[in-house]
C-alpha positions, 0 to 999 in steps of 0.5 A: 794779545789783549783782544784775544784774551778778552774774547777768550774770557768772554767766551768762558763767561758765556759758557759758564753762564749757560750752566748757572740758571740750573744751579740757581734753581736747585739752590734757591730753597728754604734754609731747611732744604739742601737743594731741589732734586726735581723740575717744577713738574716733579721730574727728577733732575739728572745729568753730569755731576749729580745733575748740577751741570747742564742747562735749565731745561727739563727734557721730560717736560719738553717731550710730554707737553706741546711747545709753549705750554707751562711745562715746556717753558719752565713755568711753576707747575708741580706735582703734589708735595713739590709745592709751587702753589699750582694744582696737579690735578682737577678740571679747573684752577683759578688764575694765579697772582703776580708771584704765582702762589697764594691764589690757586684753587682746584677741584680736588681737596688738596693741591698744595697752594696757599688757598686750599681748603681741607674740606668745603668748596669755597674760600673767602680769603687769601689763606684758609682754615682747616675746615668749613665750607666758607672762611673769611679768616686772614690766617691759615694752617701751617701746611698752607703757609709752608706750601705758600713759602715753597711756592714763592721761592720756586716762582722767583727762580724759573727752571728755564734758560736765561739769556741775561745770565750768560750775557752778564758773566760774559761781560764780567769776564771781558771787563776783568780780562781788559783790566787785569791783562795777562797776569796769573790772577786773571785765571783766578778771577775767571774761575771765581766769577761763576760762583760769585754770580751764582751766589748773587742769583740765589741771594736775590731769589731767597735772601740767603747765601748757602754755606756750600758756596760761601765757605768753599769760595773763600778756601778756593780764593786763598788756594788759587791766589797762593798758586798765582803768587808762585807764578812769574808776575803773580806776587810782585805787588808787595804788601801795599799791592802796588806794582804788577801782581798782588800780595798773597799775605795781604790777601789773607789778612784782608779776608780776616779783616773784612770778615771780622768787620762784617761779624761785628756788624752782625753782632750789632744788628743781626736783623739787618745783616745775615750771617751768610754775608759774614761768610761771603765777606771772607772770600771778598776780603781775600780777593780785594786784599790781593791788590792792597788795603786801599782796594779792600776799603774801596771795594767794601765801601762800594758795596755798602754804598750801592746797597744803601742807595738801593734801600733808600730808593725802595723807601722813596718809592714806598716799595719798602720800609725802614725795617724791610729786608733785601738781599745784600750779597749782590751789592757786596759782590758788585762792590768787590768787582769794582775794587778788583777792576780798579786794583788791576788797572792801578797795578797794570 
């Protein structure tokens, strides 16, 4: 029975993981943009559910370009105005830098990259002024900076299938099934897992957690666990979270408690914690609180611990400074997963 359940959960994770790269690409945008509507080459993203469901592959690019080219492999190549930092026209372009932006030039006067000049054939710095044949300035126009930022965000999330994402979601599903067993809350964990992984992918790419994911995730966690509590074996854990099942009232209080803690930290140090993390804490507090206050504390502490170790590691390797920003959402999610697994094993 358990083996079948684990296999089904892994298959569910694999199937949902195949769909996540497309959604992650579309949502990994700057705060002023809602989402992307086109592939890196500028072709509209179409498909079921307004183009949100499907693998991260553009059929137009695959049919228009030979196999192995930038268009068919999902590299960052866009038409003007889309903003990848690559030239859309012109006979030649310079090699890109490690992130695929800030060093592209083209024969035409404007390409949308960070090194384009408005007039003049040559540049002498990473960013250029609006006019003049040669520049040595370290500053550029606002349009060039915006284009570079858009190009960097698109470079961090490629519009191409990723084998690692379905492997990750399959592993998470299998672990949750093995720890939870045939209890009603397992269905809740499996339904919420793809959205949690999607949030981690987006936060890792652009350091933001979209409201269109965090707030509905918190509401869905409350409703789904409320339904699970009504089923046999779903709500027998009591307020302390012991015994089979969990406690829906404690889950509600846990979401409020963890959200309040993160809100307090945000008020104390708004530069060190984003408000998106506060909204994510609501849903994580709900799922952790299902198994009791001890699991809530363990899951929250695990997220802080892993995030702190990661930050200290970057500082020791001199890849970041004390005030450098890094996405904290993935560590919150992994910490919550740790707490859920431990709580499920304790209540088995």
